[in-house]
C-alpha positions in Angstrom: -147.9 83.8 191.4 -151.7 83.2 191.6 -153.2 80.0 193.0 -156.8 79.0 192.4 -159.0 76.1 193.0 -160.4 74.2 190.0 -164.2 74.4 190.0 -165.1 70.8 189.5 -168.4 70.8 191.4 -171.7 70.8 189.5 -173.8 73.9 190.2 -177.5 74.3 189.2 -179.2 77.0 187.3 -181.9 78.5 189.5 -184.3 78.8 186.6 -184.0 75.8 184.3 -182.4 73.4 186.7 -179.5 72.5 184.4 -176.4 71.4 186.3 -172.9 72.2 185.1 -169.3 73.0 186.2 -169.6 76.3 184.3 -172.6 77.8 186.1 -171.4 80.2 188.7 -173.2 80.5 192.0 -172.4 84.2 192.0 -174.7 84.6 188.9 -176.9 81.6 189.8 -178.3 81.2 186.3 -177.0 79.8 183.0 -176.3 81.8 179.9 -179.2 80.3 178.0 -181.7 81.4 180.7 -180.1 84.9 180.7 -180.8 85.2 177.0 -184.2 83.5 177.1 -185.6 84.9 180.3 -183.6 88.1 180.8 -185.9 89.9 183.3 -186.2 86.9 185.6 -182.6 85.9 185.2 -181.1 89.3 185.7 -183.1 89.9 188.9 -181.3 86.9 190.3 -177.9 87.6 188.8 -177.7 91.2 190.0 -178.1 90.3 193.7 -174.4 89.4 194.2 -173.3 92.6 192.5 -175.2 94.6 195.2 -173.7 92.4 198.0 -170.1 92.6 196.7 -170.2 96.4 196.1 -171.7 97.2 199.5 -168.7 95.6 201.2 -166.6 98.3 199.5 -169.0 101.1 200.4 -169.8 101.6 196.7 -173.4 102.2 195.4 -175.0 98.7 195.2 -176.9 99.6 192.0 -176.6 102.2 189.3 -178.3 105.3 190.8 -181.5 106.2 189.0 -183.0 108.9 191.2 -185.7 110.9 189.3 -184.6 114.1 191.0 -180.9 113.3 190.7 -178.3 115.0 188.7 -177.3 113.2 185.4 -173.6 112.3 184.9 -172.9 111.7 181.2 -169.2 110.7 181.5 -170.1 107.1 180.3 -172.9 104.9 179.1 -174.0 104.0 182.7 -175.6 107.5 182.9 -176.1 107.7 186.6 -178.7 110.0 188.0 -177.1 110.8 191.3 -179.3 111.8 194.3 -178.3 114.7 196.6 -175.7 113.3 199.0 -175.1 110.3 196.8 -172.3 108.9 194.7 -172.2 107.6 191.1 -171.7 103.9 190.3 -167.9 104.5 189.9 -167.7 105.9 193.5 -166.0 109.1 192.5 -168.7 111.5 191.4 -170.7 113.1 194.3 -173.9 115.2 194.3 -173.3 118.0 196.7 -176.4 120.2 197.0 -177.4 119.7 193.4 -173.9 120.0 191.9 -171.7 117.2 190.7 -168.3 117.2 192.3 -165.3 114.9 192.1 -164.2 113.1 195.3 -160.8 112.2 193.8 -159.6 115.8 193.2 -159.8 115.2 189.4 -158.7 116.0 186.9 -155.7 117.5 188.6 -155.4 114.4 190.9 -156.1 110.8 190.1 -156.6 107.9 192.5 -154.0 105.6 191.0 -150.7 103.8 191.3 -148.0 103.2 188.7 -145.1 101.0 188.0 -142.5 100.3 185.3 -143.3 97.2 183.2 -140.3 95.9 181.1 -141.1 95.5 177.4 -142.2 93.3 175.8 -144.9 92.9 178.5 -148.1 90.9 178.9 -150.2 93.6 177.2 -153.2 92.2 175.2 -151.8 94.0 172.1 -148.1 93.3 172.5 -148.1 91.0 169.5 -149.2 93.7 167.2 -147.9 97.0 168.7 -144.6 98.8 168.3 -143.4 97.7 171.7 -143.5 94.0 170.8 -143.4 93.7 167.0 -141.9 95.4 164.0 -144.9 97.6 163.5 -144.3 101.3 163.6 -140.5 101.3 163.4 -138.8 103.7 163.3 -141.5 106.4 163.7 -143.1 105.0 166.8 -140.6 102.5 168.1 -136.9 102.4 169.1 -136.4 98.8 167.9 -137.2 96.8 164.8 -138.9 94.2 166.9 -139.5 94.0 170.6 -138.3 97.0 172.5 -136.0 95.1 174.9 -134.4 97.6 177.4 -137.4 99.9 177.4 -140.4 100.2 179.7 -144.1 100.8 179.8 -145.3 103.1 182.5 -148.4 101.2 183.7 -150.9 103.4 185.4 -153.5 101.5 187.5 -156.6 103.6 188.1 -158.5 102.9 191.3 -162.1 103.1 190.0 -164.3 101.5 187.4 -167.8 102.0 185.9 -168.4 98.2 185.7 -168.6 95.6 188.5 -167.2 92.4 186.9 -167.7 89.5 189.2 -164.6 87.8 187.8 -162.4 90.9 188.0 -158.6 90.0 188.3 -157.8 93.6 189.4 -160.5 93.7 192.0 -158.3 95.6 194.4 -159.2 98.8 192.7 -162.4 98.8 194.7 -160.4 99.6 197.8 -158.8 102.6 196.1 -162.2 103.9 195.1 -163.5 103.4 198.6 -160.6 105.1 200.4 -159.9 107.7 197.6 -156.2 106.9 197.9 -153.4 107.0 196.9 -153.8 110.2 194.9 -151.2 111.4 192.3 -150.9 114.8 190.7 -151.0 114.6 186.9 -147.6 116.5 186.6 -146.0 114.1 189.1 -147.2 111.2 187.1 -146.0 112.7 183.8 -142.6 113.3 185.3 -142.1 109.5 185.7 -141.6 109.2 182.0 -137.8 108.9 181.7 -135.9 108.2 178.6 -136.3 104.5 178.8 -140.1 104.7 178.9 -141.5 104.4 175.4 -145.2 104.0 176.2 -147.8 104.7 178.9 -150.8 102.4 179.4 -153.8 103.5 181.4 -155.8 100.7 182.8 -157.3 99.6 186.1 -160.2 99.4 187.2 -160.7 101.4 184.1 -159.4 104.8 183.0 -162.9 106.0 182.1 -164.0 107.4 185.4 -160.8 109.4 185.7 -160.2 110.0 182.0 -159.6 113.8 182.6 -156.6 113.0 184.7 -155.3 110.5 182.2 -155.7 113.0 179.3 -153.9 115.8 181.2 -151.1 113.4 182.2 -150.8 112.3 178.5 -150.5 115.8 177.2 -147.9 116.8 179.8 -145.9 113.7 179.2 -146.0 114.1 175.4 -144.8 117.7 175.7 -141.9 116.6 177.8 -141.0 113.8 175.5 -141.1 116.0 172.4 -138.7 118.5 174.0 -136.3 115.6 174.4 -137.0 114.3 170.9 -138.3 111.0 172.4 -140.9 108.5 171.3 -143.8 108.1 173.7 -146.9 106.1 172.8 -150.2 106.6 174.7 -152.3 103.4 175.2 -155.5 102.5 176.9 -157.0 99.3 178.2 -160.7 100.1 178.6 -164.2 98.5 178.7 -165.3 101.0 176.0 -168.1 102.5 178.1 -166.9 106.1 178.1 -168.9 108.8 176.3 -168.0 108.6 172.6 -167.0 112.3 172.6 -164.5 111.5 175.3 -163.4 108.4 173.4 -162.5 110.6 170.5 -160.0 112.5 172.7 -158.5 109.3 174.1 -158.1 107.8 170.7 -156.7 111.0 169.2 -153.8 110.9 171.7 -153.1 107.3 170.8 -153.4 108.0 167.0 -150.8 110.8 167.0 -148.3 109.0 169.3 -148.4 105.5 167.8 -150.4 104.0 170.7 -153.3 101.6 170.8 -156.8 101.7 172.2 -157.6 98.2 173.6 -161.3 97.6 174.1 -162.6 94.7 176.1 -165.7 93.1 174.4 -167.0 91.2 177.3 -170.2 89.7 175.8 -172.5 90.1 172.8 -175.9 89.9 174.3 -177.0 92.5 176.8 -178.3 90.1 179.5 -175.0 88.1 179.6 -173.0 91.3 179.6 -175.1 92.8 182.4 -175.0 89.6 184.5 -171.2 89.6 184.3 -170.6 93.3 184.8 -173.6 94.8 186.5 -174.4 97.3 183.7 -175.8 97.3 180.2 -173.6 96.9 177.0 -173.9 100.6 176.4 -171.4 102.3 174.1 -169.1 99.3 173.5 -170.1 98.6 169.9 -170.3 102.2 169.0 -166.8 103.0 170.5 -165.3 100.0 168.7 -166.5 101.3 165.4 -165.5 104.8 166.2 -161.9 103.9 167.1 -161.6 101.7 164.1 -162.7 104.5 161.8 -160.2 106.9 163.4 -157.4 104.4 162.8 -157.9 104.0 159.1 -155.5 106.8 158.4 -152.7 105.1 160.3 -152.0 101.8 158.6 -148.6 101.1 160.0 -149.9 100.4 163.5 -153.4 99.4 164.4 -155.2 101.9 166.5 -157.8 99.4 167.7 -157.3 96.0 169.3 -160.2 94.1 170.7 -159.9 91.6 173.6 -162.3 88.9 174.4 -162.2 87.0 177.7 -163.3 83.4 177.4 -165.4 83.1 180.5 -166.5 79.5 180.9 -170.2 78.9 180.6 -171.0 82.5 179.7 -168.9 83.7 176.8 -170.1 80.7 174.9 -170.6 79.9 171.2 -173.6 82.3 170.9 -171.7 85.2 172.4 -168.5 84.5 170.3 -170.4 84.3 167.1 -172.1 87.6 167.8 -168.8 89.3 168.7 -166.7 87.9 165.9 -169.4 88.5 163.2 -169.8 92.1 164.3 -166.0 92.7 164.2 -165.6 91.0 160.8 -168.5 93.1 159.4 -166.3 96.2 160.2 -163.0 94.8 159.0 -161.8 91.2 158.8 -158.3 92.4 159.8 -159.2 94.0 163.2 -156.6 92.5 165.7 -158.4 90.4 168.3 -156.9 88.9 171.4 -158.7 85.9 172.9 -157.8 85.6 176.6 -158.0 82.6 178.8 -160.0 83.0 182.0 -159.0 82.2 185.5 -161.3 82.2 188.6 -161.0 85.3 190.7 -162.9 87.7 193.0 -166.6 86.6 193.5 -166.7 84.4 190.4 -164.2 82.0 191.7 -166.2 78.8 191.6 -165.9 78.0 187.9 -162.7 76.5 186.3 -160.3 78.3 184.0 -160.9 78.2 180.2 -160.7 74.7 178.7 -158.6 73.9 175.6 -161.8 72.9 173.8 -163.4 76.3 174.6 -160.3 78.1 173.2 -160.3 76.0 170.1 -163.9 76.7 169.5 -163.3 80.5 169.8 -160.5 80.3 167.2 -162.7 78.3 164.9 -165.6 80.6 165.2 -163.3 83.6 164.5 -162.2 81.9 161.3 -165.7 81.0 160.3 -166.8 84.6 160.9 -164.1 85.8 158.5 -161.6 87.3 161.0 -158.0 87.0 159.8 -155.9 88.7 162.5 -156.4 87.1 165.9 -154.3 85.4 168.7 -154.9 83.3 171.7 -153.2 84.7 174.8 -152.1 83.4 178.2 -152.4 79.8 177.0 -150.7 78.5 180.2 -154.0 78.8 181.9 -155.7 76.3 179.6 -156.5 72.7 180.6 -159.1 70.0 180.2 -161.5 71.4 182.8 -164.9 70.9 181.1 
């Protein structure tokens, strides 16, 4: 069980002077100023990213060394200096050659556990593990797969630095480079009551090679036993689109889902929250959607939107929902209630009025397939 303080104190935007419960001191500026004065506002907002990352011995900023070696694994596109690490903390420049500190792709810095189905996955309401979709090809039950499990793989690295991160403990894994798990060992954990694997974290992006090798090994073992095994991902969508193709292909063939977190619409707000630019998110959402057109019985793409008080506001929601509706009005979208955590723990959870606004905006934008999740967090906070 989590306990958190309700952020009832008024904080002041360091640019416009506005006071509000939903301005976080960890960002120090309001969403309006981030969009209107992005250079000035981001200079202030990024300071706490550097402070928080330094405590975990992670690079305080994205490395941009002119003489560094480029890493193209994701849209962060680090240029890593000799003797330095990439933003994720796992890629190292050793004498002009990029090497992996995690032992990847053979090894991954991760932990795993068995999550009984139906679980709290953001896509559970529209996936074979929690609905009638995909039965009998991709599911053991016509409805929720009671009695079966998801093998949840928690990766200890991320290419973002979300100040509100609920899984912030991954930073300790990335810093210590432990625990490490061989891909064959991880694949062997898929017993006959496991019907899906979900790679999350952190984020699977920095260690995607390990996840792909694990998936292929596990799928081969499952096929030999004539078993169903879905491959799923919870990701920020920042991975290189060519790699996203490989991830989505594994989900497409197995009945799994790619869940992409759309954190904000405007780049200044996205960067203030995460420490990096919006990057490949929109492109990868479109890419995964187009790949999923051929499989109508189960959606390949599910988009999640965290309702961060004060920051994922009406402007951000209209941008996100309008973009998704322009692709397909029936894209499944999960709206998630926020709770204060990690550095951004001084603002309240999502208010009922904020959640209602999000749902109304989704309808106005033309979306037809959306759901509000973890409603127990909602209250009359602001």
